PyMOL CGO cylinders between C-alpha atoms (Angstrom):
from pymol import cmd
from pymol.cgo import CYLINDER

trace = [
    CYLINDER, 25.43, -50.50, 71.28, 26.62, -48.97, 68.02, 0.3, 1, 1, 1, 1, 1, 1,
    CYLINDER, 26.62, -48.97, 68.02, 23.99, -47.25, 65.87, 0.3, 1, 1, 1, 1, 1, 1,
    CYLINDER, 23.99, -47.25, 65.87, 23.73, -48.66, 62.34, 0.3, 1, 1, 1, 1, 1, 1,
    CYLINDER, 23.73, -48.66, 62.34, 24.59, -45.24, 60.90, 0.3, 1, 1, 1, 1, 1, 1,
    CYLINDER, 24.59, -45.24, 60.90, 27.84, -45.08, 62.88, 0.3, 1, 1, 1, 1, 1, 1,
    CYLINDER, 27.84, -45.08, 62.88, 30.91, -45.16, 60.66, 0.3, 1, 1, 1, 1, 1, 1,
    CYLINDER, 30.91, -45.16, 60.66, 33.53, -47.65, 61.84, 0.3, 1, 1, 1, 1, 1, 1,
    CYLINDER, 33.53, -47.65, 61.84, 37.24, -47.08, 61.25, 0.3, 1, 1, 1, 1, 1, 1,
    CYLINDER, 37.24, -47.08, 61.25, 40.31, -49.16, 61.91, 0.3, 1, 1, 1, 1, 1, 1,
    CYLINDER, 40.31, -49.16, 61.91, 41.79, -46.65, 64.37, 0.3, 1, 1, 1, 1, 1, 1,
    CYLINDER, 41.79, -46.65, 64.37, 45.55, -46.11, 64.13, 0.3, 1, 1, 1, 1, 1, 1,
    CYLINDER, 45.55, -46.11, 64.13, 45.63, -44.81, 67.70, 0.3, 1, 1, 1, 1, 1, 1,
    CYLINDER, 45.63, -44.81, 67.70, 43.65, -47.60, 69.38, 0.3, 1, 1, 1, 1, 1, 1,
    CYLINDER, 43.65, -47.60, 69.38, 44.88, -50.33, 67.00, 0.3, 1, 1, 1, 1, 1, 1,
    CYLINDER, 44.88, -50.33, 67.00, 41.33, -51.67, 66.65, 0.3, 1, 1, 1, 1, 1, 1,
    CYLINDER, 41.33, -51.67, 66.65, 38.01, -50.91, 65.02, 0.3, 1, 1, 1, 1, 1, 1,
    CYLINDER, 38.01, -50.91, 65.02, 35.96, -48.18, 66.68, 0.3, 1, 1, 1, 1, 1, 1,
    CYLINDER, 35.96, -48.18, 66.68, 33.32, -45.55, 65.81, 0.3, 1, 1, 1, 1, 1, 1,
    CYLINDER, 33.32, -45.55, 65.81, 34.75, -42.87, 63.52, 0.3, 1, 1, 1, 1, 1, 1,
    CYLINDER, 34.75, -42.87, 63.52, 34.53, -39.12, 63.75, 0.3, 1, 1, 1, 1, 1, 1,
    CYLINDER, 34.53, -39.12, 63.75, 31.36, -37.41, 62.52, 0.3, 1, 1, 1, 1, 1, 1,
    CYLINDER, 31.36, -37.41, 62.52, 33.25, -34.70, 60.61, 0.3, 1, 1, 1, 1, 1, 1,
    CYLINDER, 33.25, -34.70, 60.61, 36.75, -33.60, 59.70, 0.3, 1, 1, 1, 1, 1, 1,
    CYLINDER, 36.75, -33.60, 59.70, 38.47, -32.42, 62.89, 0.3, 1, 1, 1, 1, 1, 1,
    CYLINDER, 38.47, -32.42, 62.89, 41.15, -30.45, 61.05, 0.3, 1, 1, 1, 1, 1, 1,
    CYLINDER, 41.15, -30.45, 61.05, 41.26, -28.78, 57.61, 0.3, 1, 1, 1, 1, 1, 1,
    CYLINDER, 41.26, -28.78, 57.61, 42.88, -30.11, 54.46, 0.3, 1, 1, 1, 1, 1, 1,
    CYLINDER, 42.88, -30.11, 54.46, 44.50, -33.42, 53.62, 0.3, 1, 1, 1, 1, 1, 1,
    CYLINDER, 44.50, -33.42, 53.62, 45.59, -34.00, 57.21, 0.3, 1, 1, 1, 1, 1, 1,
    CYLINDER, 45.59, -34.00, 57.21, 42.01, -33.57, 58.41, 0.3, 1, 1, 1, 1, 1, 1,
    CYLINDER, 42.01, -33.57, 58.41, 40.76, -36.04, 55.79, 0.3, 1, 1, 1, 1, 1, 1,
    CYLINDER, 40.76, -36.04, 55.79, 43.43, -38.55, 56.83, 0.3, 1, 1, 1, 1, 1, 1,
    CYLINDER, 43.43, -38.55, 56.83, 42.44, -38.18, 60.47, 0.3, 1, 1, 1, 1, 1, 1,
    CYLINDER, 42.44, -38.18, 60.47, 38.75, -38.61, 59.58, 0.3, 1, 1, 1, 1, 1, 1,
    CYLINDER, 38.75, -38.61, 59.58, 39.54, -41.83, 57.69, 0.3, 1, 1, 1, 1, 1, 1,
    CYLINDER, 39.54, -41.83, 57.69, 41.94, -43.39, 60.20, 0.3, 1, 1, 1, 1, 1, 1,
    CYLINDER, 41.94, -43.39, 60.20, 41.22, -42.07, 63.71, 0.3, 1, 1, 1, 1, 1, 1,
    CYLINDER, 41.22, -42.07, 63.71, 38.24, -42.96, 65.89, 0.3, 1, 1, 1, 1, 1, 1,
    CYLINDER, 38.24, -42.96, 65.89, 36.31, -40.62, 68.17, 0.3, 1, 1, 1, 1, 1, 1,
    CYLINDER, 36.31, -40.62, 68.17, 38.06, -42.17, 71.17, 0.3, 1, 1, 1, 1, 1, 1,
    CYLINDER, 38.06, -42.17, 71.17, 41.48, -41.88, 69.51, 0.3, 1, 1, 1, 1, 1, 1,
    CYLINDER, 41.48, -41.88, 69.51, 40.82, -38.22, 68.70, 0.3, 1, 1, 1, 1, 1, 1,
    CYLINDER, 40.82, -38.22, 68.70, 39.77, -37.53, 72.30, 0.3, 1, 1, 1, 1, 1, 1,
    CYLINDER, 39.77, -37.53, 72.30, 43.08, -39.04, 73.43, 0.3, 1, 1, 1, 1, 1, 1,
    CYLINDER, 43.08, -39.04, 73.43, 44.86, -36.52, 71.20, 0.3, 1, 1, 1, 1, 1, 1,
    CYLINDER, 44.86, -36.52, 71.20, 42.75, -33.62, 72.50, 0.3, 1, 1, 1, 1, 1, 1,
    CYLINDER, 42.75, -33.62, 72.50, 43.69, -34.52, 76.09, 0.3, 1, 1, 1, 1, 1, 1,
    CYLINDER, 43.69, -34.52, 76.09, 47.38, -34.79, 75.12, 0.3, 1, 1, 1, 1, 1, 1,
    CYLINDER, 47.38, -34.79, 75.12, 47.20, -31.49, 73.23, 0.3, 1, 1, 1, 1, 1, 1,
    CYLINDER, 47.20, -31.49, 73.23, 45.66, -29.77, 76.28, 0.3, 1, 1, 1, 1, 1, 1,
    CYLINDER, 45.66, -29.77, 76.28, 48.52, -31.08, 78.42, 0.3, 1, 1, 1, 1, 1, 1,
    CYLINDER, 48.52, -31.08, 78.42, 51.08, -29.81, 75.87, 0.3, 1, 1, 1, 1, 1, 1,
    CYLINDER, 51.08, -29.81, 75.87, 49.46, -26.36, 75.77, 0.3, 1, 1, 1, 1, 1, 1,
    CYLINDER, 49.46, -26.36, 75.77, 49.37, -26.13, 79.55, 0.3, 1, 1, 1, 1, 1, 1,
    CYLINDER, 49.37, -26.13, 79.55, 52.80, -27.58, 80.30, 0.3, 1, 1, 1, 1, 1, 1,
    CYLINDER, 52.80, -27.58, 80.30, 54.57, -25.58, 77.60, 0.3, 1, 1, 1, 1, 1, 1,
    CYLINDER, 54.57, -25.58, 77.60, 52.48, -22.46, 78.25, 0.3, 1, 1, 1, 1, 1, 1,
    CYLINDER, 52.48, -22.46, 78.25, 51.59, -22.24, 74.58, 0.3, 1, 1, 1, 1, 1, 1,
    CYLINDER, 51.59, -22.24, 74.58, 49.36, -19.59, 73.06, 0.3, 1, 1, 1, 1, 1, 1,
    CYLINDER, 49.36, -19.59, 73.06, 47.35, -21.49, 70.47, 0.3, 1, 1, 1, 1, 1, 1,
    CYLINDER, 47.35, -21.49, 70.47, 47.15, -18.51, 68.07, 0.3, 1, 1, 1, 1, 1, 1,
    CYLINDER, 47.15, -18.51, 68.07, 50.96, -18.15, 67.93, 0.3, 1, 1, 1, 1, 1, 1,
    CYLINDER, 50.96, -18.15, 67.93, 52.17, -19.54, 64.57, 0.3, 1, 1, 1, 1, 1, 1,
    CYLINDER, 52.17, -19.54, 64.57, 55.14, -21.31, 66.22, 0.3, 1, 1, 1, 1, 1, 1,
    CYLINDER, 55.14, -21.31, 66.22, 52.83, -22.95, 68.76, 0.3, 1, 1, 1, 1, 1, 1,
    CYLINDER, 52.83, -22.95, 68.76, 50.42, -24.01, 65.98, 0.3, 1, 1, 1, 1, 1, 1,
    CYLINDER, 50.42, -24.01, 65.98, 53.29, -25.54, 63.99, 0.3, 1, 1, 1, 1, 1, 1,
    CYLINDER, 53.29, -25.54, 63.99, 54.52, -27.38, 67.09, 0.3, 1, 1, 1, 1, 1, 1,
    CYLINDER, 54.52, -27.38, 67.09, 51.03, -28.71, 67.86, 0.3, 1, 1, 1, 1, 1, 1,
    CYLINDER, 51.03, -28.71, 67.86, 50.47, -29.93, 64.29, 0.3, 1, 1, 1, 1, 1, 1,
    CYLINDER, 50.47, -29.93, 64.29, 53.83, -31.73, 64.36, 0.3, 1, 1, 1, 1, 1, 1,
    CYLINDER, 53.83, -31.73, 64.36, 52.97, -33.31, 67.72, 0.3, 1, 1, 1, 1, 1, 1,
    CYLINDER, 52.97, -33.31, 67.72, 49.49, -34.26, 66.46, 0.3, 1, 1, 1, 1, 1, 1,
    CYLINDER, 49.49, -34.26, 66.46, 50.98, -36.10, 63.49, 0.3, 1, 1, 1, 1, 1, 1,
    CYLINDER, 50.98, -36.10, 63.49, 53.45, -37.93, 65.76, 0.3, 1, 1, 1, 1, 1, 1,
    CYLINDER, 53.45, -37.93, 65.76, 50.72, -38.79, 68.27, 0.3, 1, 1, 1, 1, 1, 1,
    CYLINDER, 50.72, -38.79, 68.27, 48.22, -40.03, 65.70, 0.3, 1, 1, 1, 1, 1, 1,
    CYLINDER, 48.22, -40.03, 65.70, 50.39, -41.53, 62.96, 0.3, 1, 1, 1, 1, 1, 1,
    CYLINDER, 50.39, -41.53, 62.96, 53.94, -41.79, 64.25, 0.3, 1, 1, 1, 1, 1, 1,
    CYLINDER, 53.94, -41.79, 64.25, 55.65, -43.50, 67.12, 0.3, 1, 1, 1, 1, 1, 1,
    CYLINDER, 55.65, -43.50, 67.12, 53.64, -41.44, 69.60, 0.3, 1, 1, 1, 1, 1, 1,
    CYLINDER, 53.64, -41.44, 69.60, 54.32, -38.12, 71.22, 0.3, 1, 1, 1, 1, 1, 1,
    CYLINDER, 54.32, -38.12, 71.22, 56.38, -37.60, 74.32, 0.3, 1, 1, 1, 1, 1, 1,
    CYLINDER, 56.38, -37.60, 74.32, 55.36, -35.68, 77.40, 0.3, 1, 1, 1, 1, 1, 1,
    CYLINDER, 55.36, -35.68, 77.40, 57.33, -32.50, 78.21, 0.3, 1, 1, 1, 1, 1, 1,
    CYLINDER, 57.33, -32.50, 78.21, 60.48, -32.93, 80.33, 0.3, 1, 1, 1, 1, 1, 1,
    CYLINDER, 60.48, -32.93, 80.33, 59.61, -32.93, 84.02, 0.3, 1, 1, 1, 1, 1, 1,
    CYLINDER, 59.61, -32.93, 84.02, 55.92, -33.67, 83.42, 0.3, 1, 1, 1, 1, 1, 1,
    CYLINDER, 55.92, -33.67, 83.42, 54.31, -35.49, 86.33, 0.3, 1, 1, 1, 1, 1, 1,
    CYLINDER, 54.31, -35.49, 86.33, 51.16, -37.44, 85.50, 0.3, 1, 1, 1, 1, 1, 1,
    CYLINDER, 51.16, -37.44, 85.50, 48.27, -36.38, 87.78, 0.3, 1, 1, 1, 1, 1, 1,
    CYLINDER, 48.27, -36.38, 87.78, 47.09, -39.03, 90.23, 0.3, 1, 1, 1, 1, 1, 1,
    CYLINDER, 47.09, -39.03, 90.23, 43.67, -39.27, 88.55, 0.3, 1, 1, 1, 1, 1, 1,
    CYLINDER, 43.67, -39.27, 88.55, 45.12, -40.43, 85.18, 0.3, 1, 1, 1, 1, 1, 1,
]
cmd.load_cgo(trace, "trace")
């Protein structure tokens, strides 16, 4: 059951209405756009995809090039045609 105080968004990831995020997940205009258009569930999908990208590409999250790559992938995943998995990626059996 959804609490009356829960904010509902038309999630661009899920393509349906769902509970929205409680706070901005990222700074600036991009964070505000995510807060307005991405649900909690949609954001969690991105977080899982981001974790896979970091692990598969052996990224160091504090590296400016890695940060730039992750922001670009986040925008594609959330608002674009979707993000691709790294070449040679094999989906684990539990997914």
